[in-house]
C-alpha positions in Angstrom: 1.8 4.9 -10.9 3.3 3.0 -8.1 2.7 3.9 -4.4 4.6 2.8 -1.3 1.9 2.4 1.4 3.1 2.3 5.0 0.5 0.7 7.1 0.5 1.0 10.9 -2.0 -1.4 12.5 -4.1 0.4 15.2 -3.0 -0.5 18.7 -0.2 -2.5 17.0 -2.8 -5.3 16.6 -2.6 -7.4 13.4 -5.5 -9.7 14.3 -8.4 -7.4 13.2 -6.6 -6.7 9.9 -5.9 -10.3 9.1 -9.4 -11.3 10.1 -10.9 -8.8 7.7 -8.5 -9.8 5.0 -9.5 -13.5 5.5 -13.2 -12.7 5.4 -13.3 -10.0 2.6 -10.0 -10.1 0.8 -7.9 -7.0 0.0 -11.0 -4.8 -0.8 -9.0 -3.0 -3.6 -11.4 -1.5 -6.2 -11.0 -2.6 -9.9 -8.3 -0.4 -11.5 -6.0 -0.7 -8.5 -3.5 -3.5 -8.2 -1.7 -5.0 -5.2 2.0 -5.5 -6.2 3.7 -6.9 -3.1 4.2 -6.3 0.6 6.4 -6.9 3.5 5.2 -7.2 7.2 7.3 -5.9 10.1 8.8 -8.6 12.3 6.7 -7.5 15.3 3.5 -7.8 13.0 2.5 -4.2 13.9 2.7 -2.8 10.4 3.2 -3.4 6.7 4.9 -1.9 3.7 2.8 -2.4 0.6 3.3 -1.6 -3.0 0.1 -0.7 -4.9 -0.4 0.4 -8.5 -3.1 2.6 -10.0 -3.5 5.4 -12.6 -6.3 6.9 -10.5 -5.3 8.1 -7.0 -9.0 8.2 -6.0 -9.0 4.4 -6.2 -6.2 4.2 -3.7 -8.2 6.5 -1.4 -11.3 4.3 -1.8 -9.2 1.2 -0.9 -7.8 2.9 2.2 -11.2 4.0 3.3 -12.1 0.3 3.7 -9.3 -0.1 6.3 -9.0 3.2 8.1 -10.8 1.9 11.2 -8.0 -0.6 11.6 -4.9 1.0 9.9 -3.2 4.3 9.8 -1.7 5.0 6.3 1.2 6.9 4.9 1.4 7.0 1.1 4.3 8.0 -1.1 4.3 7.9 -5.0 7.5 6.1 -6.1 9.4 5.1 -9.2 11.2 1.8 -9.8 15.0 2.1 -9.8 14.9 1.6 -13.6 12.4 4.5 -13.9 14.7 6.7 -11.8 17.7 6.0 -14.0 15.6 6.8 -17.1 14.6 10.1 -15.5 18.2 11.2 -14.9 20.2 9.5 -17.6 20.3 12.5 -19.9 21.9 14.5 -17.0 24.7 12.0 -16.2 
């Protein structure tokens, strides 16, 4: 399953986030996969795609960052997956 993860850096400060990433990596547990991400122009947040079949792994990953980041998570489908879900009703 794919998840769109909206990250808002605490106090709008990217430095602690990037410092931890530099020192420890993404900290995603095995079984969860980083897909891609986009960072806001003001560097205060990030939109990240993660993939896992176990939502608990996503929760474990976010727990590693909660002191620096506020999260909003939405399960999503690809556009192709959405078409496949509705094609029989078109």
